[in-house]
C-alpha positions in Angstrom: 46.1 120.2 96.2 49.4 121.5 97.7 51.1 118.3 96.5 49.9 118.8 93.0 51.1 122.4 92.9 54.5 121.5 94.3 54.8 118.7 91.7 53.9 121.1 88.9 56.6 123.6 90.1 59.1 120.7 90.3 58.5 119.7 86.7 58.7 123.4 85.6 62.1 123.6 87.4 63.3 120.5 85.6 62.1 121.8 82.2 64.0 125.1 82.8 67.0 123.1 83.8 66.9 121.1 80.6 66.0 117.8 82.5 69.7 117.6 83.5 70.1 114.8 86.0 66.4 114.1 86.1 66.8 110.3 86.2 68.9 110.5 89.3 66.6 113.0 90.9 63.7 110.6 90.4 65.6 107.7 91.9 66.7 109.9 94.9 63.0 110.2 95.8 63.0 106.6 96.9 64.8 104.5 99.4 64.3 101.4 101.6 64.2 102.1 105.3 64.9 99.6 108.1 64.1 100.3 111.7 64.7 96.7 113.0 67.4 94.2 112.2 66.8 91.8 109.2 64.9 88.7 110.2 65.8 86.5 107.2 69.5 87.2 106.6 71.2 84.8 105.9 68.7 83.0 103.8 68.5 80.2 101.2 66.6 82.5 99.0 66.4 86.3 98.9 67.8 88.1 102.0 65.7 90.8 103.6 68.3 93.2 104.7 69.8 96.3 103.0 71.5 95.4 99.7 74.2 96.8 97.5 76.1 95.4 94.5 78.1 96.1 91.4 76.8 93.4 89.1 79.5 91.0 90.3 79.9 91.4 94.0 76.8 91.6 96.3 76.6 92.9 99.8 73.8 91.9 102.2 73.8 93.6 105.6 72.5 91.4 108.4 72.9 91.1 112.1 72.1 93.4 115.1 73.8 96.7 116.1 76.3 94.9 118.3 77.0 92.2 115.8 76.8 93.5 112.3 77.4 91.0 109.5 78.3 92.0 105.9 77.5 88.9 103.8 79.5 88.8 100.6 78.4 87.1 97.4 80.1 86.9 94.0 78.5 85.8 90.7 81.6 83.8 89.6 82.2 81.7 92.8 80.6 78.3 92.1 81.1 74.8 93.4 81.2 73.2 89.9 79.5 70.0 90.9 76.8 68.6 88.5 74.3 67.2 91.0 71.8 69.2 93.0 72.0 69.7 96.0 75.7 70.2 96.6 76.7 72.2 93.5 75.8 75.7 92.4 76.8 79.1 93.4 78.6 79.3 96.7 79.1 81.9 99.5 82.6 83.4 99.8 82.1 84.5 103.4 81.3 87.5 105.6 82.7 90.3 107.7 81.5 90.5 111.3 81.8 93.6 113.5 81.3 93.0 117.2 80.6 96.3 118.9 80.0 95.7 122.7 78.9 99.3 123.2 75.9 98.8 120.9 74.5 95.8 122.7 70.7 96.2 122.8 71.0 99.3 120.7 68.6 101.1 118.2 68.7 100.0 114.6 68.3 102.3 111.6 69.5 101.8 108.0 68.7 103.1 104.6 69.2 101.5 101.1 69.7 104.5 98.9 68.7 103.8 95.3 70.3 106.8 93.6 73.8 106.4 95.1 73.8 102.7 95.8 74.9 103.4 99.4 73.7 101.7 102.6 73.6 104.2 105.4 73.2 103.1 108.9 72.9 104.6 112.4 73.1 102.5 115.5 72.9 103.9 119.0 72.8 103.3 122.7 73.4 105.6 125.7 77.1 104.7 125.3 77.6 105.1 121.5 76.2 106.6 118.4 77.7 105.0 115.3 77.1 106.2 111.7 77.9 103.9 108.9 78.1 104.2 105.1 78.8 101.1 103.1 78.9 100.5 99.3 80.2 98.1 96.7 82.4 100.0 94.3 80.8 100.3 90.9 84.2 100.4 89.2 86.4 98.0 91.4 86.3 94.7 93.2 86.1 96.4 96.5 83.6 96.8 99.4 84.0 99.9 101.6 82.5 100.4 105.1 82.9 103.9 106.4 82.5 104.3 110.2 82.0 107.5 112.2 81.5 107.2 116.0 80.5 110.1 118.3 82.6 108.5 121.1 85.8 106.4 121.1 85.0 102.7 120.9 86.4 99.3 119.9 85.2 96.9 117.3 86.2 93.2 117.0 86.6 92.5 113.3 86.2 89.0 112.0 86.7 88.2 108.3 85.4 84.7 107.8 85.1 82.3 105.0 81.9 80.2 104.7 82.8 76.7 105.9 81.8 73.2 104.7 80.6 71.6 101.5 84.1 70.1 100.9 85.7 73.6 100.8 89.1 74.4 102.2 89.9 77.8 103.8 93.1 79.6 104.8 93.6 82.7 106.9 96.5 85.0 107.2 97.9 88.5 107.6 100.3 90.1 105.2 101.6 93.4 106.6 98.5 95.3 107.7 96.2 93.3 105.5 94.0 90.5 106.9 93.0 87.9 104.3 91.0 84.8 103.9 90.6 82.3 101.1 88.0 79.7 100.3 88.5 77.0 97.6 86.8 74.0 96.0 89.3 71.9 94.2 89.8 68.4 95.8 86.3 67.0 95.5 85.6 64.3 92.8 83.5 65.3 89.8 84.2 69.0 90.0 84.2 70.5 86.5 86.7 73.1 87.5 88.4 74.5 90.7 87.0 77.6 92.3 89.0 80.0 94.5 88.2 83.3 96.2 90.3 85.7 98.3 89.0 88.5 100.5 91.6 91.0 101.8 90.8 93.6 104.4 92.6 96.8 105.2 91.8 99.7 107.5 92.3 103.4 106.9 91.9 106.1 109.6 91.7 103.8 112.7 94.0 101.5 114.6 93.8 97.8 113.8 95.6 95.7 116.4 97.2 92.3 115.9 94.2 90.4 117.3 91.7 92.1 115.0 90.5 94.8 117.4 89.7 98.1 115.6 90.0 101.2 117.8 88.0 104.2 116.7 88.4 107.8 117.8 85.4 110.1 118.5 84.4 112.0 115.4 87.1 110.4 113.2 86.0 108.6 110.0 87.5 105.1 109.6 87.3 103.1 106.4 87.3 99.3 106.3 87.8 98.0 102.8 87.6 94.4 101.5 89.1 93.6 98.1 87.8 90.4 96.5 89.0 88.4 93.5 88.4 84.8 92.3 90.4 82.6 89.9 87.8 83.5 87.3 88.9 87.2 87.6 92.7 86.5 87.2 95.3 83.8 87.8 96.9 85.7 90.7 93.6 86.1 92.5 95.0 85.9 96.0 98.1 88.0 95.5 96.0 90.7 93.6 93.5 90.9 96.4 96.2 91.4 99.0 98.2 93.9 96.9 95.2 96.1 96.1 94.0 96.0 99.7 97.4 97.1 100.9 97.4 100.0 98.5 94.0 101.3 99.6 94.4 104.5 101.6 92.0 107.4 102.3 92.7 108.9 98.9 91.9 105.6 97.2 88.7 105.3 99.1 87.5 108.8 98.1 88.5 108.3 94.5 86.6 105.0 94.4 83.6 106.7 95.9 83.7 109.6 93.4 83.8 107.1 90.5 81.1 105.0 92.1 78.7 107.9 92.5 79.4 109.1 88.9 78.6 105.6 87.6 75.3 105.5 89.3 74.5 109.1 88.2 75.2 108.1 84.6 73.1 105.0 85.0 70.0 106.7 86.2 70.2 109.3 83.5 70.2 106.7 80.7 66.4 106.3 81.0 63.6 107.2 83.3 59.8 107.4 83.6 57.3 109.6 85.5 53.8 108.3 86.1 52.6 110.2 89.2 52.2 106.9 91.2 54.8 107.0 94.0 54.3 103.3 95.0 54.9 101.9 91.5 57.6 104.4 90.8 59.4 103.4 94.0 59.4 99.7 92.9 60.2 100.6 89.3 63.5 102.3 90.4 64.2 99.8 93.1 63.9 96.9 90.7 66.2 98.7 88.2 68.7 99.3 91.1 68.6 95.7 92.2 69.1 94.3 88.7 72.0 96.7 88.0 73.5 95.6 91.3 73.2 92.0 90.1 74.3 92.1 86.4 77.2 93.7 84.6 78.9 93.5 81.3 82.1 91.5 81.4 81.1 89.6 84.5 79.5 86.2 85.1 75.8 86.2 84.6 73.7 86.2 87.8 72.0 83.0 88.9 68.5 82.8 90.5 69.5 84.9 93.6 72.0 87.2 91.9 75.1 88.0 93.9 73.1 88.2 97.1 74.1 84.7 98.3 74.3 84.5 102.1 74.9 80.8 102.5 75.9 77.8 100.4 72.7 75.9 100.5 70.7 78.2 98.2 67.5 76.9 96.7 68.0 75.2 93.3 71.7 75.8 93.8 71.3 79.4 92.6 71.9 78.1 89.1 70.7 79.2 85.6 67.3 77.5 85.4 66.5 77.5 81.7 62.7 77.2 81.6 62.3 80.9 82.2 63.9 81.7 85.6 67.3 82.5 84.0 65.9 84.5 81.1 63.2 86.6 82.9 65.4 89.0 84.9 66.7 90.5 81.7 63.4 91.2 80.0 62.9 94.8 81.3 66.5 95.8 80.5 66.0 95.8 76.7 63.2 98.4 76.7 64.8 100.3 79.7 67.8 101.0 77.4 70.2 99.0 79.7 71.5 96.8 76.9 75.0 96.5 78.5 73.4 94.8 81.6 72.3 92.0 79.3 75.7 91.4 77.8 76.6 88.5 80.1 73.4 86.6 79.3 74.6 84.6 76.3 77.9 83.2 77.4 76.6 80.3 79.7 74.2 79.0 77.0 76.9 79.4 74.3 79.3 77.5 76.4 76.9 74.6 76.7 76.5 74.1 72.9 78.8 71.1 72.5 77.2 69.3 75.4 73.7 70.2 74.1 74.6 68.7 70.7 75.7 65.5 72.3 72.5 65.3 74.3 70.5 65.7 71.1 72.4 63.1 69.2 72.8 60.5 72.0 69.4 60.8 73.6 67.1 61.7 70.7 69.2 60.8 67.6 68.8 64.2 65.9 70.8 67.3 65.1 70.9 70.5 67.1 71.0 71.3 70.8 69.0 69.8 73.6 69.4 71.4 77.0 68.5 70.2 80.5 66.5 72.4 82.9 69.5 73.7 84.8 73.1 74.7 83.9 75.9 76.9 85.3 78.8 78.8 83.8 81.6 77.4 81.6 79.6 74.4 80.3 78.6 73.2 83.8 75.4 71.1 84.2 73.8 71.6 87.6 70.8 69.2 87.3 72.0 65.6 87.0 70.0 63.0 88.9 71.7 61.7 92.1 74.7 59.5 91.2 73.5 56.4 93.2 70.2 54.6 93.1 70.0 54.8 96.9 70.2 58.6 96.9 67.8 58.7 94.0 65.2 56.7 95.9 65.7 58.9 99.0 65.0 62.1 97.1 62.7 61.1 94.2 61.0 57.8 95.2 62.6 55.7 92.5 66.0 54.0 92.1 66.1 54.9 88.4 68.8 57.6 88.2 69.4 56.9 84.4 66.3 58.8 83.2 67.3 60.8 80.1 70.9 59.7 80.4 71.1 60.9 84.0 70.1 64.5 83.3 67.0 66.4 84.4 65.2 67.4 81.2 61.9 66.9 83.0 60.0 66.1 79.9 60.8 69.4 78.2 62.5 69.9 74.8 62.1 73.6 74.7 64.7 74.8 77.2 67.3 75.9 74.6 64.7 78.0 72.8 63.7 79.9 75.9 67.2 81.6 75.7 66.7 82.3 72.0 63.9 84.7 73.1 66.3 86.9 74.9 68.7 86.9 72.0 66.0 88.0 69.7 64.8 90.7 72.0 68.3 92.2 72.0 68.7 91.8 68.3 65.4 93.5 67.5 66.3 96.3 70.0 69.7 97.0 68.6 70.2 95.5 65.1 73.8 95.1 66.2 75.6 93.1 63.5 78.4 91.9 65.8 75.9 90.6 68.3 73.8 88.9 65.6 76.9 87.1 64.4 77.7 86.0 67.9 74.4 84.3 68.7 73.5 83.1 65.2 75.3 79.7 65.6 73.2 79.1 68.7 70.0 80.0 66.9 71.0 77.8 64.0 71.5 74.8 66.3 68.1 75.4 67.8 66.6 75.4 64.2 68.5 72.2 63.4 66.9 70.5 66.5 63.4 71.6 65.6 63.7 70.9 61.9 64.4 67.3 62.9 62.0 67.0 65.9 58.8 68.5 64.4 56.3 66.2 62.7 54.3 67.3 59.6 50.8 66.0 59.8 47.7 67.1 57.8 49.4 70.2 56.5 50.6 71.4 59.9 53.7 70.9 62.1 52.9 69.2 65.4 54.9 68.7 68.6 54.8 65.4 70.5 56.3 64.8 74.0 57.3 68.3 74.8 55.6 69.1 78.0 53.8 72.1 79.2 55.0 71.6 82.8 57.9 69.7 84.4 57.2 66.0 84.5 59.4 64.0 86.9 59.4 61.5 89.7 59.2 62.8 93.2 58.2 61.8 96.7 54.7 63.1 96.3 54.0 60.7 93.4 56.1 58.0 95.0 58.3 57.7 91.9 55.4 56.9 89.6 55.4 59.6 86.8 55.7 58.2 83.3 51.9 58.0 83.0 52.0 61.8 82.8 54.2 61.8 79.7 52.5 62.5 76.4 51.6 66.2 75.9 50.7 67.0 72.3 51.0 70.5 70.9 51.8 72.4 74.1 51.0 76.1 73.8 54.4 76.9 75.3 56.2 74.9 72.6 54.1 76.0 69.7 54.7 79.7 70.5 58.4 79.5 71.2 59.1 77.4 68.1 57.2 79.9 65.9 59.2 82.6 67.6 62.5 80.8 66.8 61.8 80.4 63.1 60.5 83.9 62.7 63.6 85.2 64.4 66.2 83.1 62.5 64.6 84.1 59.2 65.0 87.8 60.2 68.6 87.4 61.4 69.8 85.2 58.5 68.3 87.8 56.1 70.1 90.6 58.1 73.4 88.7 58.0 72.9 87.3 54.4 73.4 83.8 55.6 71.8 80.5 54.8 69.3 81.9 52.3 68.8 78.4 50.8 67.4 77.2 54.1 64.9 79.9 54.5 62.2 78.2 52.4 62.0 75.4 55.0 62.0 77.9 57.8 59.2 80.0 56.3 57.2 76.8 55.8 57.6 75.9 59.5 56.8 79.4 60.7 53.7 79.6 58.5 52.4 76.1 59.1 52.8 75.6 62.9 49.7 74.1 64.4 47.2 76.7 65.6 47.1 77.4 69.3 44.6 75.1 70.9 41.3 76.6 72.0 38.2 75.3 73.8 34.9 76.6 74.9 34.5 77.7 78.5 31.4 79.4 80.0 30.1 80.2 76.5 33.2 81.8 75.2 36.4 80.6 73.5 39.4 80.3 75.7 43.0 79.1 75.4 44.0 75.5 76.2 47.4 74.7 77.6 47.9 71.7 75.3 45.8 70.2 72.5 46.0 66.8 74.2 47.6 65.5 77.5 47.4 62.5 79.8 47.2 65.1 82.6 43.6 66.0 83.3 44.7 69.3 84.7 46.6 70.3 81.5 44.0 68.8 79.3 41.3 71.3 80.5 40.5 74.7 79.1 42.7 76.7 81.5 42.8 80.1 79.7 45.9 82.3 79.3 48.4 81.7 82.1 52.0 82.1 83.0 53.4 79.2 81.0 51.2 79.9 77.9 52.3 83.5 78.1 55.9 82.4 77.7 55.1 80.9 74.3 52.7 83.5 73.0 53.7 86.9 74.5 56.9 86.9 76.7 59.4 86.0 75.3 57.4 84.6 72.4 56.1 87.8 71.0 54.1 86.0 68.3 50.7 87.3 69.4 49.1 90.7 69.9 46.6 93.1 68.6 48.5 93.8 65.4 49.3 90.1 64.6 45.8 88.7 65.0 43.2 91.0 66.6 40.6 88.2 66.9 42.9 85.8 68.7 44.1 88.7 70.9 40.5 89.3 71.9 40.3 85.7 73.2 43.4 86.3 75.2 42.1 89.6 76.5 38.9 87.8 77.7 41.0 85.2 79.5 42.9 88.0 81.3 39.5 89.6 82.2 38.6 86.4 84.1 41.8 86.2 86.1 40.0 88.1 88.9 37.5 85.2 89.1 40.3 82.8 89.9 42.1 85.0 92.5 41.7 83.2 95.9 43.1 86.1 98.0 44.3 89.7 97.6 47.5 89.9 95.5 46.9 86.6 93.6 45.6 88.2 90.4 47.1 86.1 87.6 48.0 83.4 90.1 51.4 85.1 90.6 52.0 84.5 94.3 54.0 81.4 93.4 55.7 82.6 90.2 54.9 84.8 87.2 54.6 88.4 88.4 57.2 89.4 85.7 55.2 87.5 83.1 51.5 88.0 83.7 51.4 91.7 84.4 53.3 92.8 81.3 51.3 90.3 79.2 48.0 91.8 80.5 49.3 95.2 79.2 50.2 93.8 75.8 46.8 92.3 75.1 45.2 95.6 76.1 43.7 95.0 79.6 42.9 98.4 81.3 46.0 100.0 82.7 44.5 101.3 85.9 43.2 97.9 86.9 46.6 96.3 86.2 48.3 98.9 88.3 45.8 98.3 91.1 46.4 94.6 91.0 50.1 95.1 90.8 50.1 97.2 94.0 48.1 94.5 95.8 50.6 91.9 94.7 53.6 94.1 95.9 51.9 94.7 99.3 51.2 91.0 99.7 54.7 89.7 99.0 57.8 91.9 99.1 60.7 92.6 101.4 61.8 95.8 103.3 64.7 96.1 100.8 62.0 96.6 98.0 62.6 93.2 96.5 59.3 91.7 95.3 59.5 88.0 96.1 58.0 84.8 94.7 57.9 81.3 96.0 60.0 79.8 93.2 62.5 82.4 92.0 64.6 85.4 92.9 65.9 88.1 90.6 63.3 87.2 87.9 60.8 89.4 89.8 63.0 92.5 89.2 61.6 92.7 85.7 58.0 92.8 86.8 57.3 96.5 87.5 59.8 98.1 85.0 58.5 95.9 82.1 54.8 96.4 83.0 55.2 100.2 83.1 57.5 100.4 80.1 54.9 98.4 78.0 52.1 100.8 79.1 54.2 103.8 77.8 55.8 102.3 74.7 55.4 99.1 72.7 57.1 97.9 69.5 57.2 94.1 69.8 55.1 93.6 66.6 57.4 95.9 64.6 55.1 98.8 65.1 55.9 101.6 67.6 53.0 102.7 69.7 53.3 105.7 72.1 51.3 105.4 75.3 49.5 102.3 73.9 47.9 101.2 77.1 47.7 104.2 79.4 44.9 106.1 80.9 45.2 109.2 78.7 43.7 111.4 81.4 46.7 110.8 83.6 50.0 112.8 83.1 53.0 110.6 82.3 56.4 110.9 80.6 59.3 108.7 79.6 62.8 109.4 78.6 65.0 107.2 76.3 63.1 104.0 76.4 64.2 101.6 73.7 62.0 100.3 70.9 62.5 97.5 68.3 64.3 98.7 65.2 67.1 100.3 67.3 65.1 103.4 68.2 65.5 105.3 71.5 62.3 107.3 72.2 61.1 109.9 74.6 57.6 111.4 75.0 55.2 113.1 77.4 51.5 113.1 78.0 49.6 115.9 79.7 45.9 116.7 79.9 45.0 113.9 77.6 47.4 114.9 74.8 50.8 113.6 73.7 52.9 116.7 73.6 55.7 115.5 71.3 57.7 112.4 70.5 61.5 112.4 70.2 63.1 109.5 68.3 66.8 108.7 68.0 67.5 106.3 65.2 70.7 104.4 65.9 70.8 102.3 62.7 68.8 104.2 60.1 66.0 101.8 59.7 62.5 102.6 58.7 60.4 103.7 61.7 56.9 102.2 61.5 54.7 104.2 63.8 51.1 104.3 64.8 50.1 108.0 64.6 50.4 109.3 68.1 47.7 111.9 67.2 44.9 109.9 65.5 43.2 111.8 62.8 45.7 114.6 62.8 48.7 115.7 60.8 52.1 116.0 62.5 55.3 117.8 61.7 58.6 115.8 61.4 61.7 117.8 62.4 64.9 116.1 61.5 68.1 117.1 63.3 66.5 120.4 64.1 65.3 121.2 60.6 61.7 121.1 59.6 60.9 118.1 57.3 57.7 116.6 56.0 54.2 116.8 57.4 52.6 113.4 57.8 49.1 112.1 58.1 47.7 108.6 58.4 46.9 105.8 60.9 50.2 104.0 60.5 53.2 105.8 59.1 56.6 104.6 57.8 59.3 107.2 58.4 62.6 106.6 56.7 65.6 107.5 58.9 69.3 107.8 58.7 71.8 106.4 61.2 72.1 108.6 64.3 69.3 110.9 63.1 67.3 112.8 65.6 63.6 113.1 64.9 61.1 115.3 66.7 57.4 114.8 66.0 54.9 117.5 66.9 51.1 117.7 66.2 49.8 120.3 63.9 46.8 122.2 65.2 
């Protein structure tokens, strides 16, 4: 009861303060706390220690109090080798601090979400050392601020990761210690990669041998400036020069700018739902994604910039059959469009290779993408280059499958990325963006115009597989008998999404109108999604026909089907087809029957937490049950740094909680805006500046079962199609502070002007 009263007073305070800084205040409630050293840092997957990043550089804190290690990752440092393993994102290196006085000491650290700081305190009877470290939000610099209660010494070691054909150099220029790591002399590299890390000390005494002497009570800053040859041509010289120019004034200015960046970030959108567990993971996931992705920088791979060793799983690449796309899905509705800006470049850079694959391997137009790529047109998933290595890894000597590239039986990889492009287009109606991605969408359309077959009045899809089909040691290299899927639900949905989307964008851009008749025919005549009877009810099939007995069965709605139908597909829902939606809803209702253990609702312990939970919201499964299952899943498989983990992927899980909660509070994916569409109306909740399709930014609050008001900012002046937030009631429209029309109806179309502010209030 006391907590409820305090919460009410807190909200009253915020209202009186005009909600200024509320987003940052909410984020400041939550932090990750570590009372023991990380156990899995370094890791080939997600590290478990405190994390900080600026969307390009990632910092993972590992080690023990007497041997702290600051692992450094960078999104643009790749070994551009086309075969896995061996290629993929690489580790630049690490800073090690050896502190003898802290041997056997106590460990305490905090990962602060609101300020993106890692705070630490490490102590023994000899020494109490406080530490603040952060990755500058506005510069290529990591700062470690040290404050001891007693004089002590630290042995600093700035090291490059070794091996994997790299070459490293070490040196000192003036007071700056530097190290470089390069990939350039190996055969088959698509391009050379170089990174430089330059260290400088402010406030302490750094001796020639790397010993840092600290005085009692005196703050000392260790800064590391990092550039690659993707940042600039003079990557090494710039790192050293900027490091040398870093003094205490520079550090404080960087910190001021850093804190302001994160304050502004948190105030761009926020939610409040009264559930501290889910709110904590909501803000933690937003924090970790913002630390992983940034406009103007290379897109993050599977593990983001938190790479702590070279041998990362799947090379840390851009896996195109959902892993690469999924981390961005929550950013659109969360109003973090700029964090998605780097998504398109890798897939655009691969267009010419994709066109060659389509022509040479299938004899058709358009683009055909393998399962994994990297930046700058790099492919990361070629089969081993020798038959011997192929046999060792995959049980067959045939390394010429599909021209030597891993397509794994799937034709749909390019269209997966079209889903993200369409999400951004519908969310912003940005003409420049539409023109940027239209050529890619057009090549996807070219491919599917040629690949689809028209039979019995419907378009059908042969030989595009629901799951990956490939040789491996488990099947002893015998795999071709599993080829032959017909009308995969995944493919049917994504192809329908593609043609719906390209019709909308071509109309918006006034391009290729003569081709629209064909596109409309394909959109409207795709084969129906296959269904079968199960336990006396209709249920979804994964494929219409398949040589795989597993896929041939009536499996119900699951992660892969959801990709085609709901996320990113967006071609199904209660507005589109309420009868079909009811079938999907019943499938979700039976997920609990399949759960073998706590946390496995939706079969998401392996993959799919970012897919299944938001999909359950969209089809209308009860919100309270979803939230309960989501908390079980988090409790079962997450790290101390608040990263929810999965067996097969990394940053994709960061979309799970934000997207699930956003969809409960606001939906628009069928072109109709719905306020609190799947929320227990007896529970208080609010959201501020979430983004809806049509380029609308919306805020609203719910209290005591009633929506209090709805604020809508129209960026592009489009018609706002809205389900009445107050069913059966009239509501007042206030436009730019002036009373406008009074409106009534179930579904309302509100005309708007560009940059117009609308306030909707119920009439009693």
